[in-house]
C-alpha positions as CSV (number, residue, x, y, z in Angstrom):
1,M,-14.6,34.8,-122.9
2,T,-16.8,37.9,-122.4
3,N,-14.8,41.1,-122.1
4,T,-15.6,43.9,-119.6
5,R,-17.0,46.3,-122.2
6,T,-19.5,43.7,-123.5
7,L,-20.6,43.0,-120.0
8,N,-21.0,46.7,-119.2
9,V,-23.1,47.2,-122.4
10,K,-25.3,44.3,-121.5
11,N,-25.7,45.7,-117.9
12,I,-26.8,49.1,-119.3
13,I,-29.3,47.5,-121.7
14,V,-30.8,45.4,-118.9
15,A,-30.8,48.4,-116.5
16,N,-32.6,50.6,-119.1
17,T,-35.2,47.9,-119.7
18,L,-35.7,47.6,-115.9
19,M,-36.0,51.3,-115.6
20,E,-38.8,51.4,-118.2
21,K,-40.6,48.6,-116.3
22,L,-40.1,50.3,-113.0
23,I,-41.6,53.6,-114.2
24,D,-44.6,51.7,-115.5
25,F,-44.9,49.8,-112.2
26,I,-44.7,52.9,-110.1
27,R,-47.2,54.8,-112.3
28,E,-49.7,51.9,-111.9
29,N,-49.4,52.0,-108.1
30,K,-49.1,55.8,-107.5
31,E,-51.5,55.6,-104.5
32,C,-48.9,53.6,-102.6
33,W,-46.3,56.4,-102.5
34,V,-47.9,58.6,-99.9
35,G,-46.3,58.8,-96.5
36,K,-42.9,58.8,-94.8
37,A,-40.1,56.4,-95.8
38,D,-40.8,54.1,-92.8
39,E,-44.5,53.9,-93.8
40,L,-43.5,52.9,-97.3
41,E,-41.8,49.9,-95.8
42,Q,-45.3,48.4,-95.1
43,D,-46.3,48.4,-98.7
44,T,-45.3,45.4,-100.9
45,H,-45.5,47.5,-104.1
46,C,-43.1,50.0,-102.7
47,I,-40.7,47.3,-101.5
48,Q,-40.8,45.6,-104.9
49,A,-40.1,48.9,-106.7
50,R,-37.2,49.5,-104.4
51,A,-35.8,46.0,-105.2
52,I,-35.9,46.8,-108.9
53,W,-34.3,50.2,-108.3
54,T,-31.5,48.5,-106.3
55,T,-30.9,46.1,-109.2
56,I,-30.7,49.1,-111.6
57,A,-28.3,50.9,-109.3
58,L,-26.1,47.8,-108.9
59,L,-26.0,47.1,-112.7
60,E,-25.1,50.7,-113.5
61,N,-22.8,51.1,-110.5
62,I,-24.8,54.1,-109.2
63,S,-24.3,55.2,-105.6
64,P,-26.5,57.4,-103.4
65,D,-25.6,61.0,-102.8
66,T,-23.6,61.3,-106.0
67,Y,-24.3,63.4,-109.1
68,T,-25.1,60.3,-111.1
69,G,-27.3,58.9,-108.4
70,D,-29.2,62.1,-107.9
71,M,-29.7,62.6,-111.6
72,K,-31.0,59.0,-112.1
73,M,-33.3,59.4,-109.1
74,M,-34.7,62.7,-110.5
75,E,-35.2,61.0,-113.8
76,L,-37.2,58.3,-112.1
77,W,-39.2,60.8,-110.0
78,D,-40.0,63.0,-113.0
79,S,-41.0,60.0,-115.2
80,C,-43.4,58.6,-112.6
81,G,-45.4,61.7,-112.0
82,L,-45.6,61.3,-108.2
83,Q,-46.7,64.8,-107.3
84,Q,-48.8,63.5,-104.4
85,A,-45.8,62.0,-102.8
86,D,-42.9,63.7,-100.9
87,E,-39.8,63.7,-103.1
88,N,-37.4,63.5,-100.1
89,E,-39.2,60.5,-98.6
90,F,-39.3,58.8,-102.0
91,D,-35.5,59.3,-102.3
92,L,-34.8,58.1,-98.8
93,F,-36.9,55.0,-99.2
94,M,-35.6,54.1,-102.6
95,W,-31.9,54.4,-101.6
96,S,-32.3,52.8,-98.1
97,D,-31.1,49.3,-99.2
98,L,-27.9,50.8,-100.7
99,C,-27.0,53.2,-97.9
């Protein structure tokens, strides 16, 4: 039987791997991240990125509008180099499935 600690470690490993893949995916599709959150809803790349982000948040038990959630979102934002995009719109869009 798998204990909780082993399960949590596995979740973190999977979440970290997904985060690396998500950063690469967003970097490869930077042009998609311009516009308001509702406009991002029209782009399949953005929707796919949000689905991956939602999976990461669920695996790590991260909630929006918490210190951990904000720090993790800032890590994602900084790693992706999305200077052309609006950081607030990115944040709103990425958390919209969990809010």
